Backbone and ligand atoms as CSV (ligand in chain L), in Angstrom:
chain,resi,resn,atom,element,x,y,z
A,1,MET,N,N,27.083,8.051,-5.518
A,1,MET,CA,C,27.473,7.092,-4.487
A,1,MET,C,C,27.246,7.663,-3.087
A,2,ASP,N,N,26.643,6.860,-2.219
A,2,ASP,CA,C,26.443,7.296,-0.830
A,2,ASP,C,C,27.775,7.176,-0.084
A,3,LYS,N,N,28.308,8.288,0.357
A,3,LYS,CA,C,29.628,8.274,1.001
A,3,LYS,C,C,29.529,8.197,2.528
A,4,LYS,N,N,28.338,7.984,3.020
A,4,LYS,CA,C,28.159,8.001,4.479
A,4,LYS,C,C,28.923,6.866,5.171
A,5,GLU,N,N,29.547,7.228,6.286
A,5,GLU,CA,C,30.241,6.233,7.100
A,5,GLU,C,C,29.370,5.903,8.308
A,6,LYS,N,N,29.230,4.633,8.605
A,6,LYS,CA,C,28.338,4.201,9.697
A,6,LYS,C,C,29.131,3.906,10.963
A,7,CYS,N,N,28.656,4.427,12.080
A,7,CYS,CA,C,29.318,4.158,13.359
A,7,CYS,C,C,28.840,2.811,13.898
A,8,ILE,N,N,29.788,1.966,14.248
A,8,ILE,CA,C,29.433,0.674,14.856
A,8,ILE,C,C,29.518,0.804,16.371
A,9,LYS,N,N,30.592,1.457,16.820
A,9,LYS,CA,C,30.770,1.616,18.260
A,9,LYS,C,C,31.505,2.922,18.527
A,10,SER,N,N,30.897,3.747,19.362
A,10,SER,CA,C,31.525,5.012,19.732
A,10,SER,C,C,32.246,4.825,21.061
A,11,ASN,N,N,33.529,5.149,21.098
A,11,ASN,CA,C,34.315,4.952,22.319
A,11,ASN,C,C,34.809,6.287,22.855
A,12,LEU,N,N,34.305,6.653,24.020
A,12,LEU,CA,C,34.755,7.899,24.649
A,12,LEU,C,C,36.112,7.658,25.304
A,13,ILE,N,N,37.120,8.368,24.840
A,13,ILE,CA,C,38.484,8.204,25.360
A,13,ILE,C,C,38.754,9.201,26.477
A,14,TYR,N,N,38.263,10.425,26.275
A,14,TYR,CA,C,38.519,11.473,27.257
A,14,TYR,C,C,37.360,12.462,27.260
A,15,ASP,N,N,36.806,12.730,28.445
A,15,ASP,CA,C,35.692,13.657,28.560
A,15,ASP,C,C,36.177,14.892,29.312
A,16,GLY,N,N,36.513,15.930,28.585
A,16,GLY,CA,C,37.138,17.104,29.201
A,16,GLY,C,C,36.175,18.245,29.440
A,17,LYS,N,N,36.730,19.355,29.894
A,17,LYS,CA,C,35.939,20.539,30.215
A,17,LYS,C,C,35.462,21.227,28.938
A,18,ILE,N,N,36.321,21.303,27.927
A,18,ILE,CA,C,35.930,22.025,26.706
A,18,ILE,C,C,35.751,21.111,25.501
A,19,LEU,N,N,36.164,19.847,25.613
A,19,LEU,CA,C,36.023,18.932,24.486
A,19,LEU,C,C,35.993,17.490,24.960
A,20,SER,N,N,35.496,16.610,24.067
A,20,SER,CA,C,35.535,15.170,24.332
A,20,SER,C,C,36.205,14.489,23.147
A,21,LEU,N,N,37.083,13.544,23.464
A,21,LEU,CA,C,37.782,12.808,22.409
A,21,LEU,C,C,37.182,11.411,22.274
A,22,TYR,N,N,36.799,11.056,21.049
A,22,TYR,CA,C,36.228,9.744,20.766
A,22,TYR,C,C,37.107,8.996,19.764
A,23,LYS,N,N,37.181,7.670,19.942
A,23,LYS,CA,C,37.771,6.814,18.912
A,23,LYS,C,C,36.661,5.871,18.483
A,24,ASP,N,N,35.996,6.206,17.363
A,24,ASP,CA,C,34.815,5.465,16.921
A,24,ASP,C,C,35.187,4.399,15.886
A,25,GLU,N,N,34.586,3.226,16.062
A,25,GLU,CA,C,34.744,2.169,15.061
A,25,GLU,C,C,33.663,2.404,14.007
A,26,ILE,N,N,34.049,2.460,12.747
A,26,ILE,CA,C,33.086,2.788,11.689
A,26,ILE,C,C,33.215,1.823,10.497
A,27,ILE,N,N,32.180,1.826,9.653
A,27,ILE,CA,C,32.240,1.068,8.386
A,27,ILE,C,C,32.171,2.048,7.232
A,28,THR,N,N,33.108,1.940,6.302
A,28,THR,CA,C,33.136,2.811,5.118
A,28,THR,C,C,32.087,2.308,4.106
A,29,PRO,N,N,31.749,3.115,3.077
A,29,PRO,CA,C,30.753,2.703,2.084
A,29,PRO,C,C,31.124,1.394,1.368
A,30,ASN,N,N,32.423,1.104,1.268
A,30,ASN,CA,C,32.820,-0.167,0.632
A,30,ASN,C,C,33.092,-1.271,1.658
A,31,ASN,N,N,32.443,-1.108,2.842
A,31,ASN,CA,C,32.437,-2.154,3.865
A,31,ASN,C,C,33.766,-2.443,4.545
A,32,ILE,N,N,34.591,-1.457,4.671
A,32,ILE,CA,C,35.841,-1.644,5.416
A,32,ILE,C,C,35.636,-1.100,6.829
A,33,THR,N,N,36.054,-1.857,7.811
A,33,THR,CA,C,35.952,-1.406,9.207
A,33,THR,C,C,37.238,-0.682,9.584
A,34,THR,N,N,37.070,0.519,10.127
A,34,THR,CA,C,38.243,1.308,10.520
A,34,THR,C,C,37.861,2.224,11.679
A,35,TYR,N,N,38.732,3.139,12.046
A,35,TYR,CA,C,38.471,4.029,13.184
A,35,TYR,C,C,38.506,5.495,12.765
A,36,ARG,N,N,37.740,6.297,13.464
A,36,ARG,CA,C,37.808,7.759,13.289
A,36,ARG,C,C,38.049,8.372,14.663
A,37,GLU,N,N,39.090,9.194,14.767
A,37,GLU,CA,C,39.369,9.928,16.005
A,37,GLU,C,C,38.724,11.307,15.881
A,38,ILE,N,N,37.781,11.591,16.772
A,38,ILE,CA,C,36.971,12.807,16.653
A,38,ILE,C,C,36.951,13.585,17.964
A,39,VAL,N,N,37.155,14.879,17.837
A,39,VAL,CA,C,37.012,15.780,18.983
A,39,VAL,C,C,35.633,16.429,18.893
A,40,ARG,N,N,34.775,16.161,19.874
A,40,ARG,CA,C,33.460,16.807,19.893
A,40,ARG,C,C,33.538,18.043,20.790
A,41,HIS,N,N,32.924,19.122,20.304
A,41,HIS,CA,C,33.112,20.443,20.905
A,41,HIS,C,C,31.792,21.199,20.853
A,42,LYS,N,N,31.517,22.048,21.858
A,42,LYS,CA,C,30.233,22.766,21.919
A,42,LYS,C,C,30.127,23.924,20.925
A,43,GLY,N,N,31.235,24.319,20.323
A,43,GLY,CA,C,31.195,25.408,19.357
A,43,GLY,C,C,31.565,26.739,19.956
A,44,GLY,N,N,31.728,27.720,19.076
A,44,GLY,CA,C,32.171,29.017,19.554
A,44,GLY,C,C,31.658,30.161,18.700
A,45,VAL,N,N,32.095,31.361,19.082
A,45,VAL,CA,C,31.694,32.578,18.379
A,45,VAL,C,C,32.914,33.480,18.199
A,46,CYS,N,N,32.862,34.334,17.174
A,46,CYS,CA,C,33.966,35.258,16.913
A,46,CYS,C,C,33.389,36.507,16.256
A,47,CYS,N,N,33.911,37.677,16.594
A,47,CYS,CA,C,33.329,38.925,16.064
A,47,CYS,C,C,34.395,39.913,15.619
A,48,LEU,N,N,34.163,40.525,14.458
A,48,LEU,CA,C,34.967,41.669,14.029
A,48,LEU,C,C,34.223,42.928,14.451
A,49,SER,N,N,34.840,43.707,15.349
A,49,SER,CA,C,34.205,44.922,15.882
A,49,SER,C,C,34.981,46.158,15.455
A,50,ILE,N,N,34.224,47.180,15.092
A,50,ILE,CA,C,34.810,48.436,14.612
A,50,ILE,C,C,34.484,49.559,15.584
A,51,LYS,N,N,35.464,50.435,15.803
A,51,LYS,CA,C,35.183,51.672,16.542
A,51,LYS,C,C,36.128,52.750,16.007
A,52,ASP,N,N,35.570,53.839,15.511
A,52,ASP,CA,C,36.342,55.001,15.019
A,52,ASP,C,C,37.443,54.617,14.028
A,53,GLY,N,N,37.135,53.742,13.095
A,53,GLY,CA,C,38.104,53.391,12.054
A,53,GLY,C,C,39.111,52.329,12.452
A,54,TYR,N,N,38.958,51.766,13.625
A,54,TYR,CA,C,39.868,50.719,14.090
A,54,TYR,C,C,39.130,49.384,14.228
A,55,ILE,N,N,39.849,48.298,13.950
A,55,ILE,CA,C,39.346,46.958,14.253
A,55,ILE,C,C,39.975,46.540,15.583
A,56,TYR,N,N,39.151,45.939,16.442
A,56,TYR,CA,C,39.629,45.549,17.774
A,56,TYR,C,C,39.999,44.071,17.831
A,57,PHE,N,N,41.276,43.835,18.149
A,57,PHE,CA,C,41.816,42.477,18.276
A,57,PHE,C,C,42.209,42.230,19.725
A,58,VAL,N,N,42.462,40.964,20.044
A,58,VAL,CA,C,43.097,40.643,21.323
A,58,VAL,C,C,44.342,39.804,21.026
A,59,LYS,N,N,45.348,39.997,21.890
A,59,LYS,CA,C,46.570,39.205,21.748
A,59,LYS,C,C,46.721,38.388,23.016
A,60,GLN,N,N,46.766,37.059,22.856
A,60,GLN,CA,C,46.881,36.218,24.046
A,60,GLN,C,C,47.796,35.027,23.766
A,61,TYR,N,N,48.341,34.504,24.858
A,61,TYR,CA,C,49.228,33.351,24.751
A,61,TYR,C,C,48.391,32.114,24.461
A,62,ARG,N,N,48.756,31.394,23.410
A,62,ARG,CA,C,48.064,30.156,23.062
A,62,ARG,C,C,49.002,28.993,23.333
A,63,TYR,N,N,48.665,28.238,24.331
A,63,TYR,CA,C,49.539,27.177,24.831
A,63,TYR,C,C,49.884,26.162,23.736
A,64,ALA,N,N,48.897,25.810,22.901
A,64,ALA,CA,C,49.135,24.787,21.873
A,64,ALA,C,C,50.243,25.197,20.904
A,65,TYR,N,N,50.352,26.485,20.627
A,65,TYR,CA,C,51.370,26.969,19.685
A,65,TYR,C,C,52.557,27.613,20.395
A,66,SER,N,N,52.517,27.650,21.737
A,66,SER,CA,C,53.605,28.198,22.566
A,66,SER,C,C,53.989,29.623,22.196
A,67,LYS,N,N,52.993,30.442,21.875
A,67,LYS,CA,C,53.291,31.848,21.587
A,67,LYS,C,C,52.020,32.688,21.650
A,68,GLU,N,N,52.208,34.002,21.608
A,68,GLU,CA,C,51.058,34.905,21.597
A,68,GLU,C,C,50.512,35.018,20.182
A,69,ILE,N,N,49.183,35.031,20.081
A,69,ILE,CA,C,48.549,35.103,18.764
A,69,ILE,C,C,47.549,36.254,18.752
A,70,LEU,N,N,47.555,36.993,17.645
A,70,LEU,CA,C,46.641,38.119,17.459
A,70,LEU,C,C,45.346,37.590,16.837
A,71,GLU,N,N,44.226,37.824,17.529
A,71,GLU,CA,C,42.946,37.254,17.083
A,71,GLU,C,C,41.825,38.264,17.252
A,72,LEU,N,N,40.740,38.043,16.547
A,72,LEU,CA,C,39.515,38.784,16.839
A,72,LEU,C,C,38.902,38.182,18.106
A,73,PRO,N,N,38.176,38.983,18.890
A,73,PRO,CA,C,37.561,38.468,20.122
A,73,PRO,C,C,36.660,37.259,19.835
A,74,ALA,N,N,36.762,36.247,20.685
A,74,ALA,CA,C,36.046,34.991,20.445
A,74,ALA,C,C,35.847,34.257,21.756
A,75,GLY,N,N,35.014,33.244,21.720
A,75,GLY,CA,C,34.831,32.443,22.929
A,75,GLY,C,C,33.997,31.212,22.652
A,76,LYS,N,N,33.892,30.388,23.680
A,76,LYS,CA,C,33.155,29.127,23.553
A,76,LYS,C,C,31.697,29.302,23.958
A,77,LEU,N,N,30.831,28.504,23.340
A,77,LEU,CA,C,29.420,28.480,23.735
A,77,LEU,C,C,29.274,27.699,25.031
A,78,GLU,N,N,28.391,28.181,25.918
A,78,GLU,CA,C,28.019,27.393,27.093
A,78,GLU,C,C,26.978,26.359,26.625
A,79,ASP,N,N,26.600,25.443,27.512
A,79,ASP,CA,C,25.586,24.440,27.159
A,79,ASP,C,C,24.321,25.102,26.639
A,80,ASN,N,N,23.867,24.696,25.449
A,80,ASN,CA,C,22.622,25.192,24.831
A,80,ASN,C,C,22.538,26.716,24.727
A,81,GLU,N,N,23.659,27.375,24.676
A,81,GLU,CA,C,23.633,28.835,24.608
A,81,GLU,C,C,23.438,29.318,23.176
A,82,ASN,N,N,22.630,30.354,23.042
A,82,ASN,CA,C,22.417,31.002,21.757
A,82,ASN,C,C,23.712,31.732,21.349
A,83,PRO,N,N,24.193,31.567,20.101
A,83,PRO,CA,C,25.441,32.223,19.688
A,83,PRO,C,C,25.425,33.743,19.879
A,84,ILE,N,N,24.270,34.372,19.701
A,84,ILE,CA,C,24.202,35.841,19.857
A,84,ILE,C,C,24.484,36.228,21.312
A,85,ASP,N,N,23.883,35.492,22.256
A,85,ASP,CA,C,24.122,35.776,23.674
A,85,ASP,C,C,25.592,35.548,24.033
A,86,ALA,N,N,26.155,34.470,23.488
A,86,ALA,CA,C,27.569,34.160,23.761
A,86,ALA,C,C,28.469,35.265,23.212
A,87,MET,N,N,28.131,35.739,22.019
A,87,MET,CA,C,28.965,36.777,21.397
A,87,MET,C,C,28.906,38.073,22.186
A,88,LYS,N,N,27.713,38.438,22.648
A,88,LYS,CA,C,27.577,39.662,23.464
A,88,LYS,C,C,28.402,39.544,24.737
A,89,ARG,N,N,28.362,38.364,25.374
A,89,ARG,CA,C,29.128,38.148,26.602
A,89,ARG,C,C,30.630,38.268,26.345
A,90,GLU,N,N,31.088,37.628,25.278
A,90,GLU,CA,C,32.527,37.633,24.999
A,90,GLU,C,C,33.039,39.031,24.631
A,91,LEU,N,N,32.244,39.787,23.905
A,91,LEU,CA,C,32.674,41.153,23.546
A,91,LEU,C,C,32.820,42.012,24.795
A,92,LYS,N,N,31.883,41.853,25.704
A,92,LYS,CA,C,31.947,42.609,26.963
A,92,LYS,C,C,33.165,42.165,27.780
A,93,GLU,N,N,33.343,40.845,27.893
A,93,GLU,CA,C,34.433,40.320,28.721
A,93,GLU,C,C,35.808,40.694,28.163
A,94,GLU,N,N,35.974,40.505,26.846
A,94,GLU,CA,C,37.317,40.608,26.275
A,94,GLU,C,C,37.726,42.027,25.887
A,95,ILE,N,N,36.817,42.799,25.291
A,95,ILE,CA,C,37.212,44.154,24.869
A,95,ILE,C,C,36.327,45.247,25.470
A,96,GLY,N,N,35.371,44.868,26.323
A,96,GLY,CA,C,34.533,45.865,26.994
A,96,GLY,C,C,33.541,46.542,26.078
A,97,PHE,N,N,33.142,45.871,25.000
A,97,PHE,CA,C,32.189,46.466,24.061
A,97,PHE,C,C,30.769,45.957,24.313
A,98,ILE,N,N,29.807,46.883,24.218
A,98,ILE,CA,C,28.405,46.481,24.140
A,98,ILE,C,C,27.983,46.768,22.709
A,99,SER,N,N,27.695,45.701,21.963
A,99,SER,CA,C,27.374,45.860,20.537
A,99,SER,C,C,25.953,46.369,20.356
A,100,LYS,N,N,25.816,47.362,19.470
A,100,LYS,CA,C,24.491,47.905,19.140
A,100,LYS,C,C,24.028,47.411,17.767
A,101,SER,N,N,24.851,46.558,17.132
A,101,SER,CA,C,24.524,46.186,15.744
A,101,SER,C,C,25.140,44.831,15.381
A,102,LEU,N,N,24.864,43.821,16.186
A,102,LEU,CA,C,25.486,42.522,15.940
A,102,LEU,C,C,24.863,41.866,14.704
A,103,GLU,N,N,25.703,41.613,13.697
A,103,GLU,CA,C,25.205,41.077,12.420
A,103,GLU,C,C,25.820,39.695,12.179
A,104,TYR,N,N,24.984,38.726,11.849
A,104,TYR,CA,C,25.475,37.352,11.646
A,104,TYR,C,C,26.174,37.238,10.292
A,105,MET,N,N,27.343,36.639,10.292
A,105,MET,CA,C,28.152,36.529,9.070
A,105,MET,C,C,28.367,35.068,8.666
A,106,GLY,N,N,27.506,34.170,9.135
A,106,GLY,CA,C,27.659,32.762,8.776
A,106,GLY,C,C,28.537,32.018,9.764
A,107,TYR,N,N,28.860,30.792,9.424
A,107,TYR,CA,C,29.664,29.993,10.348
A,107,TYR,C,C,30.770,29.290,9.585
A,108,MET,N,N,31.690,28.712,10.335
A,108,MET,CA,C,32.812,27.992,9.708
A,108,MET,C,C,33.118,26.720,10.491
A,109,TYR,N,N,33.676,25.741,9.794
A,109,TYR,CA,C,34.184,24.522,10.426
A,109,TYR,C,C,35.707,24.676,10.496
A,110,PRO,N,N,36.290,24.841,11.687
A,110,PRO,CA,C,37.725,25.131,11.757
A,110,PRO,C,C,38.637,23.987,11.328
A,111,SER,N,N,38.208,22.739,11.482
A,111,SER,CA,C,39.094,21.638,11.086
A,111,SER,C,C,38.271,20.369,10.846
A,112,VAL,N,N,37.807,20.186,9.607
A,112,VAL,CA,C,36.812,19.149,9.298
A,112,VAL,C,C,37.329,17.715,9.460
A,113,GLY,N,N,38.641,17.528,9.509
A,113,GLY,CA,C,39.197,16.180,9.572
A,113,GLY,C,C,39.029,15.497,10.908
A,114,TYR,N,N,38.935,16.266,11.999
A,114,TYR,CA,C,38.922,15.597,13.300
A,114,TYR,C,C,38.013,16.231,14.333
A,115,THR,N,N,37.280,17.292,13.962
A,115,THR,CA,C,36.397,17.879,14.985
A,115,THR,C,C,35.066,18.328,14.399
A,116,ASP,N,N,34.007,18.330,15.259
A,116,ASP,CA,C,32.685,18.812,14.823
A,116,ASP,C,C,32.455,20.256,15.284
A,117,GLU,N,N,33.519,20.934,15.693
A,117,GLU,CA,C,33.376,22.314,16.162
A,117,GLU,C,C,32.820,23.227,15.060
A,118,ILE,N,N,31.911,24.115,15.472
A,118,ILE,CA,C,31.373,25.145,14.576
A,118,ILE,C,C,31.666,26.496,15.219
A,119,ILE,N,N,32.178,27.441,14.441
A,119,ILE,CA,C,32.376,28.796,14.958
A,119,ILE,C,C,31.440,29.748,14.216
A,120,HIS,N,N,30.578,30.423,14.972
A,120,HIS,CA,C,29.651,31.396,14.391
A,120,HIS,C,C,30.349,32.751,14.313
A,121,LEU,N,N,30.185,33.411,13.178
A,121,LEU,CA,C,30.915,34.655,12.916
A,121,LEU,C,C,29.976,35.860,12.942
A,122,PHE,N,N,30.471,36.985,13.470
A,122,PHE,CA,C,29.646,38.188,13.599
A,122,PHE,C,C,30.438,39.425,13.201
A,123,TYR,N,N,29.668,40.475,12.900
A,123,TYR,CA,C,30.245,41.788,12.611
A,123,TYR,C,C,29.503,42.813,13.458
A,124,SER,N,N,30.243,43.691,14.120
A,124,SER,CA,C,29.614,44.735,14.934
A,124,SER,C,C,30.214,46.083,14.563
A,125,SER,N,N,29.400,46.938,13.938
A,125,SER,CA,C,29.914,48.240,13.477
A,125,SER,C,C,29.615,49.363,14.466
A,126,GLU,N,N,28.659,49.138,15.375
A,126,GLU,CA,C,28.334,50.176,16.364
A,126,GLU,C,C,28.518,49.601,17.760
A,127,ASN,N,N,29.405,50.214,18.511
A,127,ASN,CA,C,29.758,49.666,19.823
A,127,ASN,C,C,29.845,50.749,20.877
A,128,GLU,N,N,29.352,50.397,22.046
A,128,GLU,CA,C,29.480,51.277,23.204
A,128,GLU,C,C,30.601,50.692,24.057
A,129,VAL,N,N,31.480,51.567,24.557
A,129,VAL,CA,C,32.630,51.079,25.321
A,129,VAL,C,C,32.328,51.099,26.820
A,130,THR,N,N,32.532,49.941,27.468
A,130,THR,CA,C,32.434,49.870,28.932
A,130,THR,C,C,33.711,49.205,29.440
A,131,SER,N,N,33.651,48.601,30.608
A,131,SER,CA,C,34.860,47.952,31.130
A,131,SER,C,C,34.876,46.464,30.772
A,132,THR,N,N,36.060,45.873,30.749
A,132,THR,CA,C,36.185,44.445,30.457
A,132,THR,C,C,35.901,43.637,31.720
A,133,ALA,N,N,35.661,42.337,31.554
A,133,ALA,CA,C,35.392,41.446,32.699
A,133,ALA,C,C,35.936,40.066,32.361
A,134,ARG,N,N,37.250,39.937,32.457
A,134,ARG,CA,C,37.911,38.688,32.047
A,134,ARG,C,C,37.713,37.566,33.061
A,135,ASP,N,N,37.834,36.331,32.543
A,135,ASP,CA,C,37.892,35.181,33.437
A,135,ASP,C,C,39.229,35.234,34.183
A,136,ILE,N,N,39.290,34.558,35.314
A,136,ILE,CA,C,40.463,34.647,36.188
A,136,ILE,C,C,41.738,34.073,35.522
A,137,ASP,N,N,41.560,33.144,34.565
A,137,ASP,CA,C,42.722,32.541,33.898
A,137,ASP,C,C,42.931,33.086,32.487
A,138,GLU,N,N,42.317,34.220,32.189
A,138,GLU,CA,C,42.451,34.816,30.862
A,138,GLU,C,C,43.325,36.064,30.932
A,139,PHE,N,N,44.410,36.070,30.167
A,139,PHE,CA,C,45.285,37.233,30.100
A,139,PHE,C,C,45.407,37.634,28.646
A,140,MET,N,N,45.018,38.861,28.351
A,140,MET,CA,C,45.126,39.287,26.963
A,140,MET,C,C,45.256,40.800,26.884
A,141,ASP,N,N,45.881,41.260,25.805
A,141,ASP,CA,C,45.965,42.691,25.543
A,141,ASP,C,C,44.975,43.023,24.440
A,142,ILE,N,N,44.310,44.168,24.589
A,142,ILE,CA,C,43.451,44.651,23.505
A,142,ILE,C,C,44.350,45.417,22.540
A,143,ILE,N,N,44.286,45.057,21.265
A,143,ILE,CA,C,45.108,45.728,20.254
A,143,ILE,C,C,44.162,46.309,19.211
A,144,LYS,N,N,44.144,47.631,19.058
A,144,LYS,CA,C,43.304,48.198,18.002
A,144,LYS,C,C,44.187,48.566,16.816
A,145,ILE,N,N,43.737,48.178,15.649
A,145,ILE,CA,C,44.532,48.395,14.430
A,145,ILE,C,C,43.629,49.065,13.387
A,146,LYS,N,N,44.139,50.104,12.738
A,146,LYS,CA,C,43.360,50.804,11.708
A,146,LYS,C,C,42.882,49.806,10.657
A,147,ILE,N,N,41.697,50.051,10.111
A,147,ILE,CA,C,41.119,49.111,9.140
A,147,ILE,C,C,42.098,48.859,7.982
A,148,GLU,N,N,42.653,49.930,7.391
A,148,GLU,CA,C,43.554,49.763,6.231
A,148,GLU,C,C,44.798,48.967,6.625
A,149,ASP,N,N,45.324,49.237,7.819
A,149,ASP,CA,C,46.518,48.507,8.271
A,149,ASP,C,C,46.205,47.033,8.515
A,150,SER,N,N,44.995,46.756,9.011
A,150,SER,CA,C,44.596,45.361,9.222
A,150,SER,C,C,44.622,44.607,7.889
A,151,TYR,N,N,44.129,45.253,6.831
A,151,TYR,CA,C,44.099,44.585,5.517
A,151,TYR,C,C,45.479,44.470,4.895
A,152,ARG,N,N,46.365,45.424,5.193
A,152,ARG,CA,C,47.748,45.295,4.741
A,152,ARG,C,C,48.378,44.065,5.426
A,153,MET,N,N,48.101,43.917,6.705
A,153,MET,CA,C,48.621,42.764,7.449
A,153,MET,C,C,48.036,41.453,6.905
A,154,LEU,N,N,46.740,41.485,6.569
A,154,LEU,CA,C,46.110,40.271,6.011
A,154,LEU,C,C,46.801,39.884,4.701
A,155,ASP,N,N,47.029,40.884,3.839
A,155,ASP,CA,C,47.669,40.608,2.542
A,155,ASP,C,C,49.122,40.175,2.687
A,156,ASN,N,N,49.757,40.575,3.790
A,156,ASN,CA,C,51.150,40.154,4.044
A,156,ASN,C,C,51.218,38.852,4.847
A,157,ASN,N,N,50.093,38.162,4.965
A,157,ASN,CA,C,50.020,36.876,5.695
A,157,ASN,C,C,50.482,36.981,7.140
A,158,GLU,N,N,50.156,38.114,7.780
A,158,GLU,CA,C,50.595,38.294,9.164
A,158,GLU,C,C,49.625,37.708,10.187
A,159,PHE,N,N,48.400,37.385,9.763
A,159,PHE,CA,C,47.466,36.746,10.692
A,159,PHE,C,C,47.577,35.228,10.553
A,160,GLU,N,N,47.467,34.550,11.690
A,160,GLU,CA,C,47.634,33.094,11.696
A,160,GLU,C,C,46.363,32.363,12.079
A,161,ASP,N,N,45.489,33.045,12.799
A,161,ASP,CA,C,44.286,32.418,13.333
A,161,ASP,C,C,43.200,32.334,12.254
A,162,ALA,N,N,42.646,31.140,12.051
A,162,ALA,CA,C,41.715,30.904,10.939
A,162,ALA,C,C,40.466,31.777,11.000
A,163,LYS,N,N,39.805,31.825,12.162
A,163,LYS,CA,C,38.547,32.595,12.246
A,163,LYS,C,C,38.796,34.077,11.981
A,164,THR,N,N,39.962,34.561,12.404
A,164,THR,CA,C,40.324,35.960,12.182
A,164,THR,C,C,40.530,36.235,10.691
A,165,ILE,N,N,41.246,35.351,10.022
A,165,ILE,CA,C,41.513,35.507,8.589
A,165,ILE,C,C,40.196,35.459,7.808
A,166,ILE,N,N,39.305,34.544,8.186
A,166,ILE,CA,C,38.037,34.381,7.461
A,166,ILE,C,C,37.129,35.600,7.647
A,167,LEU,N,N,37.007,36.085,8.873
A,167,LEU,CA,C,36.125,37.246,9.100
A,167,LEU,C,C,36.665,38.489,8.400
A,168,LEU,N,N,37.968,38.705,8.482
A,168,LEU,CA,C,38.558,39.849,7.774
A,168,LEU,C,C,38.283,39.730,6.274
A,169,SER,N,N,38.447,38.537,5.731
A,169,SER,CA,C,38.245,38.330,4.293
A,169,SER,C,C,36.789,38.567,3.903
A,170,LYS,N,N,35.866,38.044,4.699
A,170,LYS,CA,C,34.437,38.214,4.404
A,170,LYS,C,C,34.031,39.685,4.390
A,171,LEU,N,N,34.670,40.499,5.236
A,171,LEU,CA,C,34.234,41.886,5.397
A,171,LEU,C,C,35.063,42.886,4.598
A,172,ARG,N,N,35.995,42.389,3.778
A,172,ARG,CA,C,36.878,43.296,3.030
A,172,ARG,C,C,36.081,44.315,2.213
A,173,LYS,N,N,35.087,43.844,1.463
A,173,LYS,CA,C,34.308,44.744,0.589
A,173,LYS,C,C,33.552,45.800,1.394
A,174,VAL,N,N,33.032,45.390,2.543
A,174,VAL,CA,C,32.272,46.320,3.389
A,174,VAL,C,C,33.197,47.373,4.001
A,175,LEU,N,N,34.356,46.931,4.463
A,175,LEU,CA,C,35.221,47.833,5.249
A,175,LEU,C,C,36.142,48.696,4.403
A,176,LEU,N,N,36.442,48.273,3.180
A,176,LEU,CA,C,37.355,49.047,2.335
A,176,LEU,C,C,36.626,49.657,1.146
A,177,LYS,N,N,35.312,49.912,1.286
A,177,LYS,CA,C,34.520,50.308,0.101
A,177,LYS,C,C,34.881,51.688,-0.462
A,178,ASP,N,N,35.402,52.626,0.345
A,178,ASP,CA,C,35.710,53.952,-0.226
A,178,ASP,C,C,37.160,54.104,-0.480
L,1,MG,MG,MG,38.319,34.099,24.195
């Protein structure tokens, strides 16, 4: 059965700086007319970086959840930006790393029910340390955690951020091999 839903009319409700909200009128495969609320987003990048046996995280206040969240360094894509270039920029800005070995680890859809956002995932095992260069409205602490301790925290459900949990999980075999 073809499960495709057809858009009859796309209605832009809000056109923001980082996302656009649409309320689209659609027809289901069995000919029912209904609406889909969709957040369109330019996408982002996230990287697990290693230096001397530590994984580098950032801790920042996330307004939507009203608390600080521990995450792997990440950021949004600029218009038509290559994910590799975006990832290099974000690593420099957030943790002051220049990656010498950026490896693509696939991508993820953070919330398929209401957004088309794609997050590209990376792994960087060789890094040169320089200074950070944060945006003026970005406040975060760099938190380095030993690889084994990071996995203990993962197993104890201490991470909350989806991209962080997924990248740690994908790299478990590589990082805990001995
Ligand atoms: Mg960021």
